[in-house]
C-alpha positions, 0 to 999 in steps of 0.5 A: 514443460513449455513455458506459457507465453504472455499472450496465453497467460493474459486472459487467464491471470488478468480476467475482466475486472481485475485491473478495474477494481476501484479499491482492489487495484493500485494505479501502479499495477494498472499502469506498469506492474501488471505487464512486468508481472506477466513476464515473471509469471511465465517463469514461475507457473511450472515450478513448485513455488506456491502462491502462498510462498510468493505472498510471504516473499511479498510481505518480507519486501514490504517490511524491508522498506523500513530498514532500507530507509535508515540508510542515509541520503538518496541511496536509502530512499532509492532502496526504500522505493525498490523494496516497495516496488518489489512488494507491489510486483509480488502482490501482482504475481502471487494472485496471477499464479493462483488464477493460472493454477486455480490454486486459491487459499484463504490463508493467502488472502489473509496474509496478503492483507496483513502484508498491506498493513505492514508495508504501509506501516514500515515505510512510515515508521522508517521515514520517521526514524530517517527524519530523526537522524539516527546516524547523524553526529548530533542529538537524535530527535525522537519527535520525528520518529514519533510522528512517523509512527503516528502516521503509520498508526493512521495508515493502519487504522484507515485500512482497518476501517475498510476491512472491518466493514466486511467483518461487520457485514459477515457477522450480521449475515449480510452479503459483501458490500457493493462498490455503489454502497460507498457513496455517502447518502448525504449530497453534501458528504458525497460532494466532500468525498468527491473533492477529497478523491480528486485531490488524492492527498490521502494516498500519500500515506500509502506505502507506494506513494509515500516511498516516492515522496520520500525519494523526492524529499531526499533529493531536496534534503541533499541539495539543502544539506539537512533534513528539513524537507524530510521532517516537513514531510513526516509532519505533513503525513502524520497530519494527513493520516490522523485527519483521514482516519477521522474522515474515512470513518465518517465517510463509512458511517454516512454511506450505505456500507453498513446498511 
C-alpha cells in the first residue's frame, strides 16, 4: 500500500485545535516535533503497529531518562535530553496514528497519562541521583537524591491535581471542565496567576524543560569541574515543585473548575 504524503496526513492527524490546546499541547510539539512526527507517521500508518504499542514505546523512553542521567558529565545529560525528546516524538506519533486510522482506545489515553507522570518523575529522580555523585570517588551525598525525589513528587502531585478535577467532575455528574473555568474568580488571584504564567518558572519541573536545564548545568559543571551547578539546580527545582504544588492547588480551588 502506498505511503500517504505529509500533505495528505496533515489535515487528518492535525485537525483544527490540536496544536492550540492550552493544556494539552507542549510548546515543543507546536514548535518542531509535530513536523518531525508527520515524517514518521507516513512510514507507520500502513504497518501492523498499533497506537497503543507506540504509547508503550513512549513510556519506555520517558522512564529511560533516569538511567541515562546517571552517566556522568555532558554525555549523560545529552542522553537524558535524547530520551525525553524521543518520548515527546512518540507522544505525538501515537495520537496521530490513532486519528488517521480512527483507532481510539481508553487504554491508550490512560497509559499516555501514566507515561507523562513517569517521564517527569524519572528526569527529576535521575537528576537527584546524578547530583549525589554515585560514581564519584568521594562519599555519596544522598541529600541531593532526596531533593530530586522531592521535586519528582511535586511534579507528580501537580499533574494529579489537574487530573483529579476531571475525576471530581465525572463522579458528581458534571461535564468536562472548559478552559475558561481555569481563571480564578478573584481578580487578585487572576493577576497572580497571570504573573506566574508569564514567568513560567513552574515549567522547569516538567520533564522536557528539566532535561534541557540539566544539560546546561552539566556544561557549567564541566567548566567548573564539580557538581555545584547541578546541586544548585536540584535544590531550586525541589523548591519550585513544592511551592507550585501548593499554588496550583489554591489556583484550582479559587477557580470555577470545581463548580
